C-alpha positions as CSV (number, residue, x, y, z in Angstrom):
1,X,112.5,117.6,138.2
2,X,110.9,115.9,135.6
3,X,111.8,113.1,134.2
4,X,112.3,113.1,130.6
5,X,109.7,110.9,128.8
6,X,111.5,107.4,127.2
7,X,112.3,108.7,123.2
8,X,110.5,105.7,121.1
9,X,111.2,104.2,117.8
10,X,108.8,101.1,116.1
11,X,110.2,99.3,113.3
12,X,108.3,96.6,111.9
13,X,106.6,95.9,108.0
14,X,103.5,95.2,108.5
15,X,101.2,98.4,109.4
16,X,98.7,96.2,111.5
17,X,101.4,95.3,114.1
18,X,102.8,98.9,114.0
19,X,99.5,100.6,114.5
20,X,99.3,98.0,117.2
21,X,102.5,99.0,118.9
22,X,101.5,102.9,118.1
23,X,98.2,102.2,120.2
24,X,99.8,101.0,123.1
25,X,102.0,103.4,123.8
26,X,99.5,106.7,123.0
27,X,98.5,105.7,126.4
28,X,101.8,106.0,128.2
29,X,102.4,109.4,129.6
30,X,106.2,107.6,130.1
31,X,106.7,107.5,126.3
32,X,106.8,109.6,123.0
33,X,107.0,108.6,119.8
34,X,109.8,109.7,117.5
35,X,109.8,107.6,114.5
36,X,108.5,104.4,112.5
37,X,109.6,102.3,109.4
38,X,108.6,99.4,107.6
39,X,111.3,98.2,106.3
40,X,115.1,97.4,107.5
41,X,117.1,100.2,105.8
42,X,114.2,103.0,106.5
43,X,114.6,101.5,110.4
44,X,118.4,102.3,109.8
45,X,118.2,106.2,108.9
46,X,115.1,106.4,110.8
47,X,117.3,105.6,113.9
48,X,120.2,107.5,113.5
49,X,118.5,110.7,112.4
50,X,115.9,110.4,115.5
51,X,118.7,108.9,118.1
52,X,115.5,106.7,120.5
53,X,116.4,105.6,123.9
54,X,114.3,102.3,122.8
55,X,113.0,100.5,120.0
56,X,110.6,98.3,119.0
57,X,112.7,96.1,116.5
58,X,110.6,93.6,114.7
59,X,113.4,90.7,113.6
60,X,111.7,89.4,110.4
61,X,111.9,92.3,107.7
62,X,112.0,91.7,104.3
63,X,114.9,93.7,103.1
64,X,117.3,93.5,106.1
65,X,116.3,91.8,109.2
66,X,116.0,92.9,113.5
67,X,119.7,92.3,113.8
68,X,120.8,93.4,110.5
69,X,119.8,96.5,111.7
70,X,121.4,96.2,114.7
71,X,125.0,95.6,112.9
72,X,124.2,98.0,110.4
73,X,124.0,101.0,112.9
74,X,126.7,103.4,113.8
75,X,126.5,104.5,116.9
76,X,128.8,103.7,120.1
77,X,126.1,103.1,122.1
78,X,122.9,101.6,120.6
79,X,119.3,102.6,122.2
80,X,118.1,99.5,124.4
81,X,115.3,97.3,121.8
82,X,112.4,95.5,122.4
83,X,112.5,92.5,120.1
84,X,108.9,91.7,118.7
85,X,109.2,88.1,116.4
86,X,105.9,85.8,115.3
87,X,108.1,82.3,115.1
88,X,112.1,82.0,115.6
89,X,111.9,79.7,117.9
90,X,116.0,80.0,117.8
91,X,116.2,83.8,118.1
92,X,113.5,84.0,121.1
93,X,115.8,81.6,122.7
94,X,119.0,83.8,122.4
95,X,117.2,87.1,123.3
96,X,115.4,84.9,126.8
97,X,118.9,84.0,127.1
98,X,121.0,87.0,126.8
99,X,118.1,88.5,128.9
100,X,116.7,91.0,127.0
101,X,112.8,91.9,126.2
102,X,110.3,90.4,123.3
103,X,106.8,90.6,122.0
104,X,106.0,87.0,120.7
105,X,103.1,87.7,117.9
106,X,99.8,87.8,118.5
107,X,100.5,89.6,122.1
108,X,98.3,91.7,124.2
109,X,97.5,94.8,126.1
110,X,99.1,93.0,129.4
111,X,102.1,91.3,127.9
112,X,102.8,94.8,126.4
113,X,102.5,96.8,129.4
114,X,104.2,93.8,131.1
115,X,107.6,94.1,128.5
116,X,107.9,98.1,128.7
117,X,107.6,98.0,132.4
118,X,111.0,96.2,132.4
119,X,112.3,98.3,130.2
120,X,111.8,101.3,132.4
121,X,113.3,99.2,135.6
122,X,115.9,98.4,133.2
123,X,116.9,102.1,132.8
124,X,116.9,103.0,136.2
125,X,119.3,100.0,137.0
126,X,121.2,99.0,134.3
127,X,123.9,101.5,132.3
128,X,123.8,101.3,128.0
129,X,127.1,100.3,128.2
130,X,126.0,97.3,129.7
131,X,122.9,96.9,127.4
132,X,125.4,97.4,124.4
133,X,127.4,94.5,125.8
134,X,124.5,91.5,126.1
135,X,123.4,93.1,122.8
136,X,127.1,92.7,121.1
137,X,127.2,88.6,122.2
138,X,123.5,88.4,120.7
139,X,124.5,90.1,117.5
140,X,127.9,87.8,117.5
141,X,125.5,84.1,118.1
142,X,123.1,85.4,115.8
143,X,125.7,86.2,113.3
144,X,127.4,82.8,114.1
145,X,124.0,81.3,113.5
146,X,124.0,82.1,110.1
147,X,125.1,80.0,107.1
148,X,126.4,80.3,103.5
149,X,123.1,80.4,101.7
150,X,121.9,77.0,100.4
151,X,121.7,76.6,96.7
152,X,120.1,74.5,93.6
153,X,122.2,73.9,90.7
154,X,119.5,75.0,87.6
155,X,119.3,75.0,83.5
156,X,119.4,78.6,82.5
157,X,120.2,79.5,78.7
158,X,121.2,75.9,78.3
159,X,124.2,76.0,81.1
160,X,123.7,75.2,85.3
161,X,124.1,78.1,87.9
162,X,123.2,78.0,91.1
163,X,120.3,79.2,92.1
164,X,119.9,80.8,96.0
165,X,116.9,79.4,97.6
166,X,116.4,82.5,99.3
167,X,115.0,84.2,96.1
168,X,112.4,81.5,95.2
169,X,108.8,83.6,95.4
170,X,106.5,80.4,95.4
171,X,106.9,76.9,94.3
172,X,104.7,73.6,93.1
173,X,105.1,70.2,92.8
174,X,104.3,68.5,89.7
175,X,104.3,65.3,89.7
176,X,108.2,64.5,89.9
177,X,109.1,68.0,89.4
178,X,109.2,71.5,90.9
179,X,108.1,74.5,89.3
180,X,110.3,77.1,90.5
181,X,109.0,80.9,90.1
182,X,112.4,83.6,90.2
183,X,111.0,87.0,89.2
184,X,110.0,86.2,86.1
185,X,112.0,84.0,85.3
186,X,110.6,80.0,86.0
187,X,113.2,77.1,86.2
188,X,111.9,73.2,86.5
189,X,114.0,70.6,88.7
190,X,113.6,67.3,89.7
191,X,112.4,66.8,93.0
192,X,109.7,67.0,95.9
193,X,107.9,70.2,98.0
194,X,109.0,68.2,101.0
195,X,112.4,67.9,100.4
196,X,112.9,71.5,99.1
197,X,110.8,73.3,102.5
198,X,113.1,70.8,104.6
199,X,116.6,73.4,102.4
200,X,114.4,76.6,103.2
201,X,114.7,79.2,106.2
202,X,111.4,78.5,108.0
203,X,110.9,82.0,108.9
204,X,111.2,83.7,105.2
205,X,108.6,80.9,103.7
206,X,105.7,79.2,104.5
207,X,103.5,75.6,102.8
208,X,100.1,76.7,101.9
209,X,99.1,73.0,100.8
210,X,100.5,69.6,99.7
211,X,101.8,71.2,96.7
212,X,102.7,74.9,96.9
213,X,104.7,76.8,98.9
214,X,105.4,80.6,99.2
215,X,108.2,83.0,100.5
216,X,106.0,85.2,102.7
217,X,107.0,88.3,102.1
218,X,105.8,87.9,98.7
219,X,102.4,87.2,99.5
220,X,100.6,90.3,99.1
221,X,96.6,89.7,100.7
222,X,94.9,87.2,102.0
223,X,91.1,86.6,101.7
224,X,89.0,84.2,103.8
225,X,87.5,81.4,101.7
226,X,85.5,78.5,102.4
227,X,85.5,75.6,105.3
228,X,88.5,77.5,106.8
229,X,90.6,77.5,104.5
230,X,92.3,80.7,103.2
231,X,92.9,82.6,99.7
232,X,96.4,83.7,99.3
233,X,97.5,86.4,96.8
234,X,100.7,86.6,95.7
235,X,102.8,90.1,94.7
236,X,102.3,88.7,91.2
237,X,98.8,88.4,90.8
238,X,98.9,84.3,91.6
239,X,96.2,83.2,93.7
240,X,96.6,79.7,95.6
241,X,94.5,78.1,98.4
242,X,96.1,77.7,101.6
243,X,94.7,74.7,103.4
244,X,93.5,74.2,106.6
245,X,96.1,71.0,107.1
246,X,99.0,74.0,106.7
247,X,97.0,76.8,109.0
248,X,99.5,75.9,111.8
249,X,102.6,77.7,109.4
250,X,102.9,81.2,110.3
251,X,99.1,81.6,112.6
252,X,100.1,85.3,112.4
253,X,99.5,86.9,108.9
254,X,95.9,85.2,109.6
255,X,96.0,88.3,111.8
256,X,96.5,90.8,109.1
257,X,92.0,90.0,108.1
């Protein structure tokens, strides 16, 4: 009797990253793709609809992260999961501790095949209930890590309001002040770009030069510039320079080029 193929769902907000996984999967006769998604919410809907055996799940997605996807799934037994991440070292340590497979961007075919082979062996040796028990512990650990979203007191229409820092699209320093861009709103507060950077989630925000930082999900495009630097095009149309000094921050973005 032939063994049925492993039904796989892929969730990653970056189209090139999804295409890479799909290309590698297409070369393995033991698996079949049942769906893909570019957002966390679409992933939840797609996974519940297709009921895959295995999910390649991006940890960082703009609307809902990978752990949010897991928490939102309404299933007695969740499928097996390979986590995909670029820079969240805390998440990596937790994933490794709880013995889940992961792909650290950028990865090559050798690493991908190794992780997929480990999943195949896991399917033969470990029941889903055992996997789900470990997944539950991982989810509890990641949820306990989440603290109250940091806020900053700003002035709006003559009154003070608390701004959630994760809402900032981009910020730039001007003398002893910061200009915070949040949608169509602009707030000016006293402070430095260094102090703001320390308060922000390093997996969501990118310092691109000495006076500017941006929310990663707010980046529309990247263009090669001169002297090894890049031009960062934001969703709002603003263009800033990503200088060489800061290119070690989120290097996976360069693979979009």
